[in-house]
N, C-alpha and C positions, 0 to 999 in steps of 0.2 A: 796271218790268215790268207788263204788262197784267194785270188781274184774271182769274181763271179763270171759266169759264162759270157755275159754280154761285154764285160770289161776285158776278158782275156782272149776271146776268140771271135767276137762279133756275133755269137749265137744269141738267140732270144733267151730271156730269163725264165721261160716257162718251166724248165726242169727244176729251177731253184724255187719257184713258187710251189711246185709239187713237194719238194723236199721239206719245205717249211711246215707242211702238214704232219710231218713225222716228229716223234719225241726229240727234244733238244739234243740228247746224246747221239742220236742217229744223224741229226744235222751236222754235228761235229765230226762224225764218222765219215759222212759224205765229202767233207772238205778235202781231205787228202786223196780220196778216190777221184774227185774232179780234177785236182791238181795233177795227179799222175796221168789221167786221161789226156789232159791238155798237152803235157810234156811229151807223151808217147804217141800223140796223133790218134788217139782212140776217140771214136764218135761219142760225144757226151751223152746223147740220148740213148745209145746202146749201153753205156756204162750205167746210166740211170735205171734201165730195165734190169740189169744184173743186180744193182743195189736193191730194187724193189723185190726181186725174187728172193734175195738173201733175207731181207726183212720178213717176208711172208713165211719163209721156212723156219726161221728162228722163233717167230711170234706165234705160230699156230701149232696145233696138235690135231692129227687126224685120228679120230676115234680114240682119243686119249693117248695116242702114241706119238712122241716127239719125232720129228723128221729132220734130216740133215741133207746138205748138198754142197757142191763146190764148183768154182769156175776159175779158169785161167783166161785172161783177157789181154789181147795184144796181137803181136805178129803171129798169126795162126800157124804158118808153115814152120817157123822156128820153134814155136811151142810144141807142135806135134812132133818135131824132130827130137825134142827133149823127152817126150812121152810117146814112143813109137808104137806101143801096143794099143790097138783099138778095143773098146768094150764090145764090139761086134753087135751093136744095136742099130736098128734101122732108124736113122735120124735124118730128116730132110734138111738140106742146107737152105735156111730161110732166116729172115730177120727175127731178132729176139721178140719183137712185138707180136709177130705171128706165131712164134714157137713157144710163147709163154705157157699156153695151156698144156702142151706136150711136156715141157720141163716140169711143171707142177705135178703132173702125173707120175714123174720119175723121181720126185723127192724121196729120199730114203733108199732108192735103188742106185742111182748115181749119188753116192752119199758123201762125197768130199774126202773120204778116208781112202777107200780102195779105188775110187774112180771119180772123174770130174768132167765137166763140160768145157770144151774149147770154144772161145768166142773171138772172132777176128776184130781188127781195128774198126772195120766198117759196121760192127754191130750184128754180124751174121753168125748164127749158130753153125759151127763147123762139124763137130763130132763129140763123142764121149770117149775118153781115154782112160786106160788103167794106169795106176801108179806103178812105179818100179817094183819088181818082185823082190829084189835085194836092194833096198834103198841105201844111198850114201848117208852117213851120219853128219849132220851139219856141225860147224864149230859152235862153241858156246856163245860167241858174241852175237849170233843171229837170234837168240832167244826162242829158237824153234825146238820143240820137243820131238822125240823120235817118231811119234805117230803122225807128225805133219812134215817129216823131212822130205817127202816128195815135192812139196812146194818149194823148199829151199833149193833142191837140186835143179828143178825145172826152171826156176826164175833167176838163178844167179847169172848175172850178166846178160840176161835176155830182155828184149823190149816188151814187157808185159807185167801184169800184176795178178795176184790171186785173191779170191774172196771165198771164204768158207762159212757156211751157216751150220752151227751145231745146236740143233733143236733141244737135245737132251740136257745141254749145259746152258741153254738160253744165252749163247755167246756167238758173236761173229768176229772173224779175224781178217785182216788185210795183210798180205805178204807182198814184198817187193825186193828185188835184187837179192834173193836168197834169205831174207830175214823177215821177222815179224815186225810190222810197222805200227799197227793200231789194232785196238779191240773195242767192242761194245758189248756190254753184258747187263743182265737184269739183276738188280740188287733186291732180293726179297725183303730185306730189313727196311730199306728205304722206300720200297714199293715203286721204284722207277728204274729206267735205264741209265747206265753210266758209261762214259767214254774214257778210254785209256790210250794215250799216245806214248809210244816208246822211242820216239825219234831222238830225244835228248837223254834218255836213261843211260846209254852206254857211256856218254861223255861224263856224266855224273859219277858213275861207278869207277871209271878210270881215275877220276880225281880222288875218290875215296881210297882206291887201291894204292895210289901214290902216297897219300897222307898217312895211311895206316900200315904201309909195307905189307900188303896182302897181294897175292898173285891175282891179276885182273881176271883171268879165266875162272878162278874160283868164285869170284863175285858174280860173274856172268852166269855160271852154273846154278848158283843159289838163287839168283833172281829168276832164272828160267823155271826152277822148281816152284818158286813162289807164284809165278804165273799159272802153272798147272794146278796148284792148290787153289788159287783164286777161281779158275775156270770150273773146278769141281765144288766150289764153295766149302772148302775144307780149311779151317783156320789152323794156325800154328806159328811157332817162333823158331827161328834159326839164328844162332850166334856164331860169327866167324871172328876168331881172334885168339888171344893168349889163353890156352886151356887151363893153366895153373891159376891164373888170376880169376877166371870165371868160376872154376870149380871151388876155389877158395871162398867164394861168396854164394855158395849154393848148398842145398841138401845133397847127400850122396846120390848120384844118378841111379836110376833104375837099371840101366844097361850101359856098361862100358864097352866101347868098340875100339878095335885097333886093326891096322893093316889094310884098310880100304880107303882109297882116295875117291872123292866125289867125281873127279874127272874121268875115272875109269868106269863109272856107272853110265853106260850108254845103251841105246836101244831098249829092249825090254827090262834091262837092269835099272833104268831110270825109276822104275816103279818102286824099287827098294828104297831109294832116297826119298821118294814121295811118302812111302809108308812110315819111315822114320820121322820125317818132318811133321807128320800129322798126328803123332802121338801126343799124349798129355804133357804139358810143360815144354821145355826147349830141347832142340837138337844142337849139339856143340861140334864145330868144325875148326880145325887149326888153320892158320893163315896159308898153309901150303895145300889145304884141301883134304887133309886126313880126318876121317870121322873119329870123334873121340868119345862121345857119350850121347845117349838118348834119354828122354824123359828127365831132364834136369830141371829141378825146381829152383828158380833164381831167388836169392835172398841178398840183393846188393846192399852194401853199406854206402849210402849216398853221402858224399862230402857236403857239409852244411852250406858252402858257398855256391853250390851248383843249383841252377834253376832249370827244371825240365821244361821241354816244349811239348805240351800235350793239349789236346782240344777237349771240349766238353763231351764229345762223343767217344773218346778213347776210354777203354776199360782197363781191367787189371793186367791183361796181356801186354798192352801197350806200355803201361806204367812200369812193369817189371823189366821190359826190354829197354826202355829209355834209361832206367836206373842203372842197369848193368853196363850199358854203353857209356855212361858217365863215370862209373867207378872202376871199370876194367878196360884194358886195351883191346877193344873189340868193336864190331859192327853188328847191329841187331836188325834182323828182318822179321817183320810181323805181317801175317796175312789174316785179315778179318774174315769171319764166317760169311759175310755178305759180299766179299770180293776185293775191297781195297788193299793195296800193298803199301806198307810204310817201312822206311829204313831210318834207323836212329844211329847217329854218330855223336859221341860225347854229350848225350842227353838231348840233342837237338834233332829235329826232323829234317833229314837230308833229302828225302824223297817221299812223296805220297802220290801214287797213281792208281 
């Protein structure tokens, strides 16, 4: 856990007292924001104001309409250099505290997708900038989907971080050094906010890739798809592994697929992978990333000696995924309708975020 403001920088703990009034998941979400602010020399009170605005945008609805917004916080000149096109709005350079009312009025206009606010290290609102017209596509290890690739390009190697509030998805995201670092989202089923840290996920996926002889980029891509499904509260199962073994323990798939590799589905084509993964039953992918079948109903023959690792909250989707991972040479990704992502290897829960 990051140090508190008084421990790490000599600042008063007032900002942390204020954060403690937020839901627990948002307190956890604040921790990496504070840590990055300290390491980058960003004014903690300015970072807190951005945090509060993001929370407001995600939590509220104006006249029943969800709103969104986004921020890049850090070395404003370098960040503006990465996003050279201004949104051409008349925005006074002033502290976030004084600019908060203006920013709130622009929620949904500066929406975090096509445009965002630039905030300097000193907590001053600098400008609103447009995202690149032809964005670069981030690599799979960043866990950044195409719609947010502007954050990846702007922040790779840059002294700053990005925060985006997605009101329609009840989700907020933290980006750093070109990648997605943390998320917080509202779980309707649990009736509360949940925090997801991705800082250790890549290491775990690398370990799984080595053990199961699967291309790491394929696991990154599937996990990125799982994040997108989670953000949209769309459940589903994705199986990566030996197609013959999996199909040998399944009903005939509704759709057989050939000639498409998940690594080639970039930009708007990522939607095709999302659509396949959110169909009924499971999506099957080879270790090299080739799509093999969709809507596969799993009927695993579980060895008697195998004991599955399941919780009381896990349903049939989790059980069938755990069973196939125990009886076939594969890795199973399960996205719950309320947001959590679980990865099963050999019947055991390798990841849950």
